[in-house]
TORLUMMI-557665 format. One record per residue: residue in one letter; x, y, z of N, C-alpha, C in turn. Coordinates in steps of 0.02 Angstrom, whole numbers, padded with zeros to 5 digits, always signed. Each point is the difference from the previous one (the first is absolute). Layout:
TORLUMMI-557665
AXYZXYZXYZ;...
This chain:
TORLUMMI-557665
M-00878-00336+01027+00012+00109+00030-00033+00029-00083;F+00046-00062-00037-00020+00041-00084-00022-00050-00066;S-00048-00001-00006-00048-00082-00014+00027-00004-00093;R+00004-00032-00036+00030-00015-00054-00042+00080-00072;A+00021+00006-00020-00040+00026-00073+00058+00008-00068;L-00075-00068-00022+00042+00024-00079+00046+00058-00044;H+00008-00025+00045+00005+00094-00036+00040-00052-00109;G+00757+00221-01011-00009+00048+00002+00000+00060-00011;R+00004+00007+00020-00011+00095-00006+00001+00010-00071;Q-00035+00048-00041+00030+00047-00043+00063+00002+00025;A+00061+00028-00056+00061+00056-00038-00025+00046+00035;L+00072+00025+00070-00016+00071+00017-00035+00070-00061;C-00050+00050+00002-00001+00018-00062+00061+00048-00012;S-00002+00073-00031+00051+00014-00020+00014+00085+00067;G-00061-00010+00033+00004+00062+00041+00026-00012+00062;L+00024-00068-00008+00063+00009+00074+00054+00018+00009;P+00008+00016+00031+00049+00055+00039+00092-00023-00021;R+00037+00042-00016+00045-00046-00026+00038-00052+00059;A-00004+00004+00073+00034-00029+00024-00033-00068-00017;A-00065+00001+00000-00006-00065+00005-00044-00049-00061;K+00031+00049-00059-00001-00035-00074+00077-00044-00011;A+00072+00054+00045+00035-00023-00011-00006-00094+00028;L-00035-00006+00056+00028-00045+00049-00055-00058-00056;Q-00069+00053-00032-00030-00057-00028+00073-00037-00076;R+00006+00022-00002+00061+00003-00075+00081-00079+00018;R-00004+00008+00098+00066-00043-00007-00052-00069+00043;A-00076+00024-00004-00044-00088+00022+00002-00034-00067;R+00005-00080+00025+00014-00027-00052-00093-00030-00017;R-00005-00017-00071-00080-00027-00011-00027-00069+00064;V-00030+00019+00014-00007-00090+00081-00027-00030-00090;D-00007-00087+00008-00027-00057-00038-00045-00016+00053;L-00073-00015+00018-00046-00030+00013-00016-00066-00024;D+00016-00012-00067-00019-00060-00010+00064-00065+00058;A+00058+00019+00006+00068-00023+00053-00042+00000+00068;A-00034-00066+00014-00025-00002+00071+00047+00022+00061;S+00053-00040-00003+00065-00001+00050+00032+00072+00005;F-00047+00062-00067+00056+00045+00014-00056+00049+00006;L+00019+00079+00042-00030+00022+00024+00000+00071+00033;P+00025+00064+00018+00029+00045+00013-00033-00003+00083;R+00054+00002+00028-00051-00011+00062+00044+00081+00037;A-00024+00007+00048-00002+00052+00070+00064-00018+00008;G+00076+00051+00017+00054-00017+00045+00084+00026-00054;S-00025+00010-00076+00049+00037-00059-00018+00013-00035;F-00003+00070+00001-00042+00034-00060+00065+00085+00013;S-00038+00015-00078+00053+00077+00043-00047+00035+00033;S+00018+00050+00052-00074+00048+00025+00046+00061-00007;P-00052+00046+00020+00035+00052-00037+00030+00039+00090;S+00018+00027-00002+00065+00023+00068-00071+00066+00008;S-00018+00037+00076-00013+00037+00020+00012+00056-00039;S+00052+00000-00006+00010+00069-00050-00032-00015-00095;S-00022-00022-00038-00009-00020-00015-00083-00009-00021;S-00009-00065+00063-00075+00027+00012-00033+00069+00011;S+00051+00045+00031-00082+00067+00008-00001+00007-00066;S+00058+00010-00070+00008+00048-00046-00075-00046-00016;V-00028-00057-00004-00073-00015-00030-00049+00025+00042;P-00032+00071-00049-00022+00032+00019-00094-00042+00030;L+00002+00035+00043-00083-00044+00046-00038+00053+00010;E+00021+00036-00016-00045+00088-00001-00103+00010-00044;V+00069-00056-00048-00095-00027-00077-00068-00033+00058;P-00050+00015-00056-00047-00063+00071-00006-00048-00012;L-00012-00030+00033-00010-00101-00031-00048-00013+00047;P-00026-00015-00025-00091-00049+00038+00041-00015+00043;G-00050-00040+00058+00008-00069+00019-00002-00056+00010;L+00030-00054+00038-00033-00077-00029-00068-00015-00013;P-00030-00040-00031-00043-00031+00000-00037-00014+00047;E-00056+00005+00030-00024-00009+00063-00059-00045-00026;L+00018-00063+00069-00069-00093-00017-00025+00001+00059;E-00066+00009+00002-00038+00014+00083+00010-00081+00033;H+00021-00018+00085-00005-00038-00010-00055-00066-00009;S-00050+00033+00010-00076-00039+00030-00008-00034-00084;R+00038+00033-00044-00028-00040-00075+00037-00026-00003;L+00060-00035+00052+00060-00077-00006-00074-00045+00016;L-00029+00039+00044-00049-00064+00061-00042+00000-00058;G-00072+00045-00018-00012-00038-00019-00044+00042-00077;D+00050-00013-00029+00009+00000-00086+00066+00003-00031;L+00007-00060+00010+00116-00005-00019-00043+00001-00083;P-00018-00019-00044+00008+00010-00048+00004+00062-00038;G-00023+00037+00021+00001+00079+00009+00042+00024+00043;F+00043+00019+00031+00066+00009+00049+00051-00063-00063;A+00011-00072-00031+00020+00013-00034+00039+00040-00045;Q-00084+00004-00024+00004+00060-00082+00065+00087+00024;A-00027+00004+00073+00046+00060+00001+00039-00032+00015;L+00010-00053+00014+00078-00022+00038+00034+00032-00054;G-00012-00068-00066+00024-00021-00061+00009+00080-00039;K-00011+00037+00001+00009+00057-00046+00037+00047+00052;A+00005-00007+00075+00063+00042+00016+00062-00042-00030;C+00010-00030-00005+00063-00043-00004+00021-00044-00067;R-00040+00015-00052+00008-00045-00057+00025+00045-00048;V+00056+00021-00028+00050+00046-00032-00059+00030-00061;G-00049-00066-00017-00017+00041-00079-00038+00053+00003;D-00035+00005+00073-00040+00047+00031+00046+00062+00042;G+00062+00008+00006+00049+00060+00020+00004-00039+00072;G-00027-00048+00036+00016-00014+00053+00079-00028+00030;A+00011+00023+00059+00070-00001+00019+00011-00044+00056;G-00061-00039+00017+00010-00051+00036-00015+00005+00095;C-00023+00051-00016-00020+00048+00089-00059+00009-00008;F-00030-00004+00063-00075+00021+00011+00017+00050+00104;L-00071+00005+00028-00017+00009+00039-00070-00075-00009;V+00008-00038+00092-00078-00011+00011-00026+00034+00057;T-00045+00046-00008-00041+00058+00057-00070-00036+00025;G-00024+00022+00038-00004-00011+00043-00019-00042+00033;L+00054-00024+00053+00025-00030+00039-00050+00005+00030;P-00021-00067+00054-00065+00001+00041+00013+00047+00078;P-00051+00028+00051+00058+00033+00030+00052-00072+00031;R-00028-00042+00034+00041-00040+00032+00086-00022-00021;L+00010+00016-00048+00061-00036-00064+00017+00085+00034;Q-00047+00072-00022+00058+00044-00004+00031+00028+00092;D-00038-00014+00017+00045-00015+00094+00029-00027+00005;L+00003-00080-00028+00060-00014-00011+00051+00035-00005;H+00013+00020-00085+00050+00019-00014+00008+00053+00040;E-00040+00076+00002+00041+00047+00037+00052-00017+00074;E-00074-00055+00052+00050-00048+00056+00083-00018-00013;L+00009-00029-00081+00047-00044-00020+00027+00074-00010;L+00027+00038-00040+00051+00053-00003+00014+00046+00050;E-00052+00030+00030+00025+00016+00074+00037-00041+00070;T-00045-00068-00040+00092-00018+00074+00027-00035-00022;A+00030+00018-00100+00061+00002-00022+00035+00049+00004;R-00033+00053-00003+00023+00068+00036+00063-00002+00048;A-00058-00020+00084+00017-00042+00052+00088-00031-00003;F-00004-00014-00034+00068-00077-00008+00071+00034-00044;F-00036+00049-00032+00040+00025-00024+00028+00056+00048;A-00021+00029+00013-00010+00030+00059+00071-00023+00060;R-00003-00061+00015+00052+00003+00034+00071-00030+00030;P+00049+00017+00040+00056+00001+00001+00031-00048-00070;A+00072-00004-00024+00030-00039-00045-00004-00079+00028;E+00040+00009+00061-00015-00036+00030-00018-00029+00013;E-00075-00007+00020-00054-00040+00000-00021-00027-00068;K-00014+00053-00061-00006-00045-00049+00039-00079-00036;A+00078+00012+00034+00046-00029-00001+00004-00040-00004;L-00049-00027+00078-00024-00058-00008-00016-00042-00032;V-00051+00014-00041-00015-00040-00070+00047+00016-00048;D+00049+00026-00027+00025-00001-00015+00003-00048-00080;Y+00004+00017-00039-00014-00071-00065+00040-00063+00002;R+00085+00026+00011+00034-00042-00027+00004-00041+00064;Q-00023-00027+00013-00029-00055+00067-00041-00047-00065;S-00023+00007-00034-00080-00040+00002+00019-00030-00087;P+00016-00049+00020+00010-00051-00079-00057+00014-00045;Q-00064+00031-00005-00015+00016-00038-00026+00098-00028;F+00048+00011+00037+00043+00076-00037-00096+00032+00043;R-00001-00002+00037-00065+00034+00053+00042+00058+00055;G-00067+00041+00020+00039+00033+00051+00019+00080-00010;Y-00003+00049+00030+00037+00032+00006+00038+00022-00045;M+00017+00024-00036+00073+00054-00076-00012+00070+00024;W+00065+00048+00001-00007+00049+00024+00020+00043-00080;Q+00003+00061+00028-00035+00042-00060+00093-00001-00039;G-00005-00034-00032+00078-00007-00069+00022-00072-00007;A-00049-00046+00011+00039-00082+00025-00063-00015-00082;E-00034+00021-00023-00018+00003-00066+00003+00033-00058;N+00026-00039-00071+00005+00054-00047-00031-00023-00067;T-00015+00063-00021-00037-00016-00065+00050+00013-00048;A-00007-00020-00061+00074+00012-00091+00052+00034+00059;G+00018-00035+00051+00074+00037+00041+00024+00069+00018;R-00097+00034+00013-00017+00062+00036-00019-00012+00060;V+00035-00007+00088-00030+00006+00044-00085-00004+00003;D-00035-00030+00028-00052+00032+00000-00018+00013+00086;E-00044+00079-00010-00003+00041+00073-00043-00030+00044;R-00005-00077+00012-00041-00013+00046+00010-00051+00067;E-00029+00022+00045-00003-00084+00044-00057-00054-00009;Q+00006-00031+00003-00060-00052+00005+00009-00061+00040;I-00070-00044+00005+00012-00067+00038-00041-00013-00042;E+00026-00074-00008-00037-00026-00039-00038-00103+00029;F-00058-00002-00025+00024-00070+00029-00077-00046-00058;G+00011-00065+00014-00034-00037-00056-00046-00047+00034;R-00025-00062-00020-00042-00044+00026+00028-00024+00045;E-00044+00017+00088+00035-00045+00067-00016-00069-00015;E+00048-00052-00001+00016-00068-00015+00040-00005+00073;T-00008-00098-00019+00021+00013+00090+00062-00065-00038;L+00062-00021+00035+00047-00024-00066-00023-00094+00012;L-00063-00009+00061-00025-00092-00014-00058-00001-00057;Q-00020+00095-00028-00033-00031-00054+00011+00019-00065;I+00088+00051-00026+00017-00008-00027+00054-00071-00014;E+00007-00053+00048+00031-00058+00004-00022-00050-00050;K-00103-00009+00036-00013-00057+00006-00046+00056-00086;E+00023+00052-00025-00056+00004-00092+00087+00000-00042;A+00031+00028+00027+00075+00022-00044+00015-00055-00061;S+00015+00048-00066+00016-00081-00039+00044-00002-00030;G+00047+00028+00063+00080-00032-00028+00044+00076-00045;R-00043+00033-00034+00009+00053-00017+00055+00071+00015;L+00047+00017-00028+00036+00073+00032-00027+00046+00030;F-00083+00022-00055-00042+00059+00020-00029-00045+00062;D-00007-00045+00033-00037-00010+00061+00016+00017+00071;R+00087+00037-00006+00052+00036+00045-00074+00046-00008;L-00006+00064-00005-00040+00058-00010-00075-00014+00046;R+00004-00052+00018-00080+00009+00034+00027-00028+00084;G-00011+00038+00050-00010-00005+00070-00003+00063+00039;P+00017+00004+00057-00037+00037+00027+00007+00113-00004;N-00065+00003+00002+00042+00091+00022+00042+00018+00073;L+00036+00072-00020+00023+00023+00079-00020+00039+00004;W-00060+00027+00060-00023+00029-00008+00021+00023+00103;P+00007+00051-00013+00009+00067+00010-00057-00011+00098;Q+00027-00006+00047-00035+00028+00065-00027+00061-00013;T+00029+00063+00006-00079+00051+00003+00023+00058-00084;P-00048-00006-00023-00087-00017+00048-00030-00050-00010;P-00013+00000+00080-00049-00097+00001-00035+00000-00039;T-00046+00059-00035-00038-00035-00020-00009-00004-00110;L+00091+00010-00009+00015-00011-00077+00002-00055-00038;R-00002-00070+00042-00016-00029+00020-00054-00026-00060;P-00067+00009+00057-00074-00014-00007+00000+00030-00059;L-00004+00055-00037-00036+00039-00047+00073-00002-00040;V+00039-00028-00006+00053-00035-00079-00045-00072-00006;T-00021-00015+00058-00032-00097-00023-00041+00016-00031;A-00042+00062+00048-00065+00020-00039-00011+00028-00087;W+00035+00059-00030+00006+00000-00034+00038-00041-00057;L+00039-00045+00002+00011-00078-00040-00059-00019-00018;H-00055+00001+00029-00042-00068+00006-00069+00036-00019;E-00015+00093-00017-00013-00002-00028+00024+00039-00079;M+00063+00023+00007+00046+00009-00084-00028-00057-00056;E+00020-00057+00049+00005-00087-00036-00057-00008-00027;E-00061-00007+00043-00081+00014-00059-00035+00048-00017;L+00046+00064-00008-00001+00044-00036+00019-00010-00067;S+00061-00027+00017+00047-00032-00066-00011-00031-00058;L-00045-00034+00055-00019-00069-00042-00079+00013-00028;G-00043+00032+00009-00051+00034-00016+00024+00062-00083;L+00054+00005+00054+00033+00055-00093+00033-00048-00049;T+00039-00046+00014+00024-00080-00046-00048-00007-00042;R-00083-00034+00047-00060-00029-00059-00023+00079-00029;A+00007+00046+00021-00023+00051-00066+00041+00010-00071;L+00073+00001+00038+00035+00009-00057+00006-00066-00048;A+00006-00062+00034-00018-00051-00061-00063+00016-00024;L-00078+00009+00005-00027+00020-00037+00001+00044-00062;S+00020+00045+00043+00041+00057-00067-00009-00017-00031;L+00061-00047-00024+00053-00044-00056-00052-00033-00031;G-00030+00007+00030-00081-00066-00045+00014-00077+00031;L+00038-00012+00050+00012-00052+00031-00057-00036+00047;E-00040-00043+00026+00001-00009+00043+00012+00040+00093;A-00025+00019+00014+00003+00056+00086+00033-00072+00020;E+00011-00062+00026+00059-00041+00034+00044-00018-00056;A-00009+00003-00053+00072-00026-00031+00063+00037+00045;L-00005+00037+00013+00101+00017+00057-00014-00012+00042;D-00029-00045+00051-00012-00012+00055+00031-00034+00022;H+00030-00061-00038+00049-00050+00022+00062-00001-00018;Y+00017+00102-00003+00064+00023+00001+00006+00020+00081;F-00031-00004+00011+00011+00043+00107-00053-00092+00027;Q+00010-00019-00001-00015-00085+00060+00032+00035+00049;A+00062+00018+00011+00033+00046+00067+00042+00045-00022;P-00046+00048-00041+00022+00067-00019+00089+00003+00057;H+00060+00055-00023+00062+00001+00010-00013+00070+00049;L-00041+00032+00052-00012+00077+00011+00055+00024+00039;Q+00004+00061-00023+00069+00038+00003-00015+00068+00038;A+00027+00017+00041-00095+00092+00009+00093+00035+00037;K-00016+00070+00001+00037+00043+00046-00041+00042+00051;L+00037+00015+00031-00007+00083+00022+00045+00054-00010;V-00002+00037-00018+00027+00058-00054+00024+00071+00020;H+00076+00029+00067-00024+00059-00011+00045+00038-00046;Y-00022+00059-00042+00065+00039-00039+00009+00037+00049;P+00074+00070+00038-00023+00016+00042+00034+00071-00046;Q-00037+00054+00045+00012+00081-00029+00050-00009+00007;P+00036+00048-00047+00046+00003-00029+00026+00067+00048;S+00051+00024-00022+00047+00050+00074-00037+00086-00032;L+00001+00026+00019-00011+00083-00004+00020+00004-00074;A+00096-00010+00029+00061+00020-00013-00020-00022-00137;S+00000-00056+00066-00026-00056-00092-00055+00074-00055;Y-00054+00000+00036-00068+00074-00033+00035+00031+00015;T+00067+00041+00021-00009+00070-00018+00064-00014-00062;A+00042-00067-00024+00022-00003-00040+00003-00024-00040;Q-00072-00027-00020-00018-00003-00069-00066-00004-00018;G-00044+00024+00058-00071+00026-00011-00034-00049-00017;E-00083+00030+00023-00019-00045-00003-00057-00087-00063;D+00033+00033-00057-00009-00012-00034+00050-00045-00040;G+00065+00016+00072+00071-00036-00029+00036-00070+00058;L-00068-00016+00021+00022-00062+00059+00043-00045-00017;G-00027-00034-00042+00016-00059-00046-00063-00045+00053;L+00025-00079-00039-00034-00058+00025-00007-00021+00080;G-00057-00068+00027+00007-00047+00054+00019-00043-00032;V-00002-00017-00075-00010-00062-00034+00005+00027-00059;G+00050-00010-00040+00007-00018-00070-00055-00010-00031;A-00009+00007-00070-00042-00043-00027+00019-00055-00068;H-00056-00041+00033+00004-00082+00018-00048-00064-00010;S-00019-00015-00037-00066-00058+00027+00014-00047+00029;D-00047-00035+00027-00013-00057+00054-00007-00078-00037;S+00056-00040+00033+00026-00081-00041-00084-00023+00011;G-00041+00013+00039-00055-00051+00041-00045+00005-00071;F-00093-00039+00034-00049+00030-00061-00004+00054+00046;L-00021+00022+00053-00055+00053+00001+00022+00008+00072;T+00001+00100+00018+00022+00039+00042-00052+00018+00041;L-00040+00015+00034-00051+00036+00032+00043+00042+00052;L-00036+00069+00005+00059+00046+00056-00027+00044+00030;L-00021+00006+00039+00012+00043+00052+00016+00076+00024;Q-00017+00052+00007+00023+00073-00010-00027+00036+00060;D+00054+00030+00000-00023+00072+00047-00002+00064-00039;E-00037+00027+00014-00010+00052-00014+00032+00034-00033;V+00091-00003+00001+00045+00040-00016+00016-00003-00081;G-00013-00051-00004-00004-00029-00100+00075-00003-00005;G+00016+00027-00043+00080-00028-00019-00028-00054-00097;L-00028-00049+00032+00012-00071-00079-00045+00025-00058;E+00067-00008-00042-00018+00011-00081-00009-00042-00018;F-00015-00011-00030-00019-00069-00086+00014+00051-00052;L+00028-00032-00057+00030-00005-00077-00045-00026-00047;D-00030+00073-00030-00092-00020-00049+00053-00030-00051;S-00053-00020-00023+00013-00008-00110+00011+00064-00024;S+00010+00062+00035+00030+00034-00055+00065+00020+00016;G+00009-00021+00058+00085+00022+00027-00012+00049+00017;G-00064+00006+00050-00003+00068+00067-00016-00035+00047;W+00025+00018+00083+00010-00016+00049-00073+00004+00038;V-00044-00030+00018-00080+00007+00006+00001-00012+00092;P-00023+00065+00048+00009-00026+00066-00058-00034+00046;A+00016-00056+00065-00057-00026+00003+00007+00029+00089;N-00048+00076-00031-00031+00021+00025-00028-00034+00096;P+00002+00000+00046-00035-00007+00033-00064-00001+00031;V-00038-00079-00026-00055+00031+00002-00042-00040+00063;K-00036+00032+00052-00035-00035+00071-00018-00072-00032;G-00009-00057+00030-00051-00040+00001+00024-00072-00067;S+00087+00030-00036-00001-00053-00054+00070-00053+00014;V+00020+00005-00039+00065-00050-00022+00024+00014-00070;V+00056-00013-00001+00035+00000-00073+00024-00038-00023;C-00027-00020-00071+00014-00074-00003+00044+00014-00096;N+00062-00043-00005+00016-00005-00049+00053-00058+00009;L+00003-00030-00057+00006-00068-00048+00063-00001-00010;G+00030-00065+00027+00065-00004-00011+00007-00030-00058;E+00101-00022-00008+00008-00048-00063-00014-00053-00011;V-00021-00027+00057-00040-00095-00002-00080+00018-00068;V-00031+00031+00005-00038+00041-00027+00019+00001-00077;Q+00024+00066+00000+00068+00034-00048-00006-00071-00049;L+00052-00052+00046-00006-00083-00065-00042-00047-00003;M-00057+00010+00042-00043-00052-00020-00046+00015-00045;T-00040+00092-00024-00006+00041-00051+00045-00021-00066;R+00061-00012-00006+00048+00044-00030-00007+00052-00014;G-00019+00048+00081+00016+00089-00028-00083+00017-00004;V-00037-00037-00011-00049+00030-00019-00052+00047+00052;Y+00034-00036+00071-00013+00055+00051+00069+00019+00011;P+00022+00035+00012+00084+00029+00004+00011-00016+00090;A+00065-00020+00012+00002+00025+00064+00009+00097+00007;T-00009+00016+00067+00018+00047+00006+00034+00046+00045;V+00037+00072-00064+00076+00014+00038-00052+00037+00065;H+00025+00019+00028-00008+00052+00062+00091+00052+00048;R-00018+00026+00026+00047+00017+00028-00028+00066+00075;V+00040-00006+00036-00026+00018+00085+00029+00084-00007;R-00016+00068-00006+00048+00046+00019-00008+00030+00080;R+00063+00008+00016+00005+00020+00055-00038+00041+00031;P-00041-00006+00073-00056+00071+00023+00002+00050-00017;S-00033+00043-00005+00013+00068+00002-00027+00051+00063;L+00067+00035+00032+00013-00008+00088-00080+00034+00013;K-00066+00042-00064-00036+00036+00002-00064-00053+00024;A+00004-00049-00051-00016-00055-00007-00045-00061+00067;S+00103-00039+00028+00018-00041+00050-00017+00027+00086;Q-00006+00094-00006+00008+00046+00060+00055-00025+00047;G+00054-00014-00056+00052-00027+00045-00003-00043+00015;L-00060-00095+00018-00004-00046-00007+00040-00049-00020;G+00018+00025-00084+00017-00078-00034-00084-00019-00046;R+00011-00051-00044-00047-00035-00010-00011-00060+00031;I-00068-00020+00006+00026-00093+00012-00086-00031-00044;S+00046-00062-00041-00049-00034-00047+00008-00060+00031;A-00048-00063-00028-00012-00076+00025+00006-00010-00080;P+00051-00052-00021-00018-00046-00072-00002-00047+00035;F-00050-00056-00052-00029-00071-00008+00030-00010-00063;F+00052-00068+00019+00015-00006-00095-00066-00073+00033;W-00016-00029-00090-00063-00078+00039+00050-00032-00068;N+00033-00056+00001+00042-00031-00031-00036-00062-00010;P+00029-00032-00048-00012-00078-00040+00022-00041+00069;S-00025-00068+00027+00039-00047+00024+00081-00012-00041;L+00015-00004+00086+00098-00018-00048+00009-00032-00048;N-00041-00053+00017+00001-00072-00033-00042+00006-00087;Q+00000+00039-00010-00061+00056-00059+00068-00012-00062;E-00002-00028-00068+00024-00002-00051-00049+00081-00031;I+00058+00049-00017-00084+00053-00042+00045-00032-00092;E-00073+00013-00014+00002+00019-00088-00033+00021-00019;P-00011+00042-00062-00031+00024-00028-00053-00006+00002;L-00053+00022+00023-00091-00024-00030-00035+00013-00101;N-00027-00081+00015-00016+00025-00067-00084+00036-00011;L+00008+00064-00013-00067+00040+00031-00019+00009-00067;P-00087-00008-00040-00050-00019-00019+00013+00087-00044;G+00033-00024-00061-00026+00063-00066+00059+00064+00046;A+00070-00006+00041+00048+00052-00004+00052+00007-00038;T+00015+00063-00009+00063+00006-00025+00052+00030+00008;P+00044-00050+00035+00041+00063+00047+00015+00054-00049;P+00004+00054+00046+00051+00052-00031+00052-00001-00001;K+00065+00039-00039+00047+00001+00004+00028+00064+00031;L+00048-00013+00068+00026+00020+00027+00061+00040+00007;V+00044+00050+00022+00016+00006-00018+00056+00035+00091;G+00066-00022-00023-00001+00024+00083-00032+00097+00019;R+00025-00040+00068-00068+00069+00046+00065+00056+00072;L-00026+00060-00015+00053+00013+00073-00019-00032+00066;G+00063-00034-00015-00018-00003+00122+00003-00096-00030;E-00030-00022-00074-00019-00082+00008+00053-00017+00010;S+00021-00072+00011+00047-00020+00039+00026-00082-00077;Q+00047-00008+00016+00030-00025-00073+00018-00069+00020;N-00015-00027+00089+00054-00025+00023-00051-00083-00062;R+00047-00066+00039-00050-00043-00045-00023-00032+00068;M-00090-00035-00023-00073-00025+00045+00035-00068-00018;L-00009-00060+00059-00009-00015-00003-00064-00062+00004;R-00013-00071-00053-00052-00025-00010-00026-00015+00077;S+00053-00029+00043-00039-00021+00057-00002+00053+00075;Y-00060+00020-00016-00033+00067+00075+00068+00001+00052;G-00006-00059+00056+00023-00013+00039+00087+00013-00004;M+00036-00037-00063+00053+00027+00013+00015+00053-00027;N-00073+00051-00048+00036+00078-00035-00003+00035+00074;A-00057+00002+00031+00022+00047+00089+00044-00029+00041;F+00030-00062-00023+00071-00006+00062+00067+00041-00043;K-00030-00011-00082+00073+00072-00006-00001+00049+00010;S-00085+00008+00009+00032+00074-00017+00026+00035+00100;L-00035-00059+00033+00018+00056+00075+00111-00025+00012;A-00010-00067-00031+00083-00006-00018+00029+00050+00011;R-00013+00033-00090+00020+00064-00014+00000+00063+00039;S-00045-00015+00006-00011+00064+00045+00046+00019+00046;H-00010-00066+00045+00040+00010+00067+00025-00065+00005;P+00067+00025-00022+00045-00041-00014+00055-00036+00100;T-00018+00055+00024+00031-00024+00069-00036-00052+00028;V-00058+00031+00003-00039-00060+00045-00018-00072-00034;F+00019-00003-00073-00016-00071-00040+00063-00010+00019;A+00056-00004-00013+00069-00021+00036-00045-00038+00091;R+00035+00048+00007-00030-00037+00082-00042-00021+00034;H-00053-00028-00039-00047-00029+00036+00009-00103-00051;H+00007+00058-00086-00008-00056-00064+00066-00004-00014;P+00075-00058+00049+00091+00035-00025-00018-00077-00053;D-00048-00061+00007+00007-00046-00050-00017+00017-00074;L-00032+00060-00025-00046+00034-00059+00078+00062-00035;T-00033-00022-00046+00041+00099-00028-00044+00000-00044;C+00002+00063-00046-00048+00026-00017+00061+00011-00100;M-00022-00026-00042+00024-00017-00049+00014+00072-00026;S+00033+00002-00045+00007+00080-00055-00063+00031-00016;D-00026-00064-00043-00094+00014-00004-00048-00014+00038;G+00021+00014+00067-00054-00007+00041-00034-00012+00026;Q+00025-00084-00025-00041-00048+00035+00036-00049+00027;V-00034-00002+00084+00021-00055+00043+00023-00054+00018;V+00063-00003-00010+00014-00080+00009+00034-00055+00062;R+00006-00041-00010+00037-00031+00063+00088-00002-00027;R+00035+00034+00040+00079-00002+00026+00021-00074-00067;D-00057-00067+00026+00046-00067-00058-00045+00020-00058;G-00022+00055-00034-00040-00016-00034-00066+00001+00005;E-00048-00051+00026-00054-00011+00008-00047+00043+00030;R-00058-00011-00039-00041+00056-00010-00085-00009+00061;
């Protein structure tokens, strides 16, 4: 039905709001010359809903850079040049941009996916619980509102998570014997709506192809050969979500007003390589720009939002920074009482890859400082163990239930209780 388609940062300026400056001072300097350490999502100072509302959003800010999809297919060097400008610290880039002008076939797929996601989240709670993620050793399935948190603050969203569909027989044939192989496996698929599984499967396939094209453009933009990074993605570790940010109650609006709605998800950066996001027309996603202002990623029909993760920041020693972003809770007017639907796709290296800084021609790494929303967590060289660590720390109950022979050390590393890794 769907054919294949190829698809740091400078110090924050003195004009930052007082709350942002205070958080900046508390953040330590990032040493990107140590490849085994990198700020990672999940441990950072995130503003409370009250402090975030003190960060003014009335000042007009430019939107995200727009890169035309047709150029990715027909003019890769030109697309790469535009991508580099959107991502490079020296050019004022923040590591986020829009890929616009997607083909009608992809637009139709994306619209149908978001509509089907909304239908799933409208199902009764007991029905969604049939695919409760606590049943999954791979941490996949449905998570109710409040099941996940960012920097200790509850995320105001419900979601269902997916990965690459693999049978146990496949895994037994290919497993390396490393602990991170436990992240491979089947998804938990809801029975209703019946179209959800084929739509998600088609979407994952299309986003994988688009991500590979963007990876090659990114390599070119860094002065490398287009396929220089391909070996990191021989068997990419895919993660994806369908997300619903529920409409806050009318009482919440009355008490706080529309400018005090708080956050659906607090400021953070993603731990992987690249994130591609579909969103409905409600909006609410915001990115931190190089001057410390929050730039709204306003919905654009026929587009996908792209942002860089911390693997790219490590590989480039901060020449391309991981994007700090947050999601504001949907406004009553924008969502018409229905909340917000989004679908993030996370493009990550193969689990068996070791991540090291690249030898970039002529690059001078910038001196980065801690940024609002940037994680201070330790990132491991082994991508697979880093991914396992992230899930184990975020979901300790599920980790203990399905992996009782393992423990998560104080430094975040996952090891066997007998001491082996």
